[in-house]
C-alpha positions, 0 to 999 in steps of 0.5 A: 499500499502506498502512501504519504502519512504514518497513519497511512504505513499504520494502516498498511501493516494492520492490513498485513501489507507492506509500506510504501512511502512516497515523499511526494504528497501531504505527510511526508515528513512523518512517514514513520517505518515505511517498508520502503521510501521512494522520491518520485513516482518512477521509482515506487516500480521497483519497491511494487514489484518486491512487495508483490513478491512477499509471501502475506500474513495469512495468505492462502498458498 
């Protein structure tokens, strides 16, 4: 899940998703514990691909 606030990061983690913090948004100065942080939209490609390959807690095989 991508977001620009610590609340977005927390929501991602509460729902078992990786958190991609984007630094160009409203609350970018408070991203908290994002799994990945990117500075421009094209830079999100690699972290999104990596997160998509991760097993999710509770996901069925």
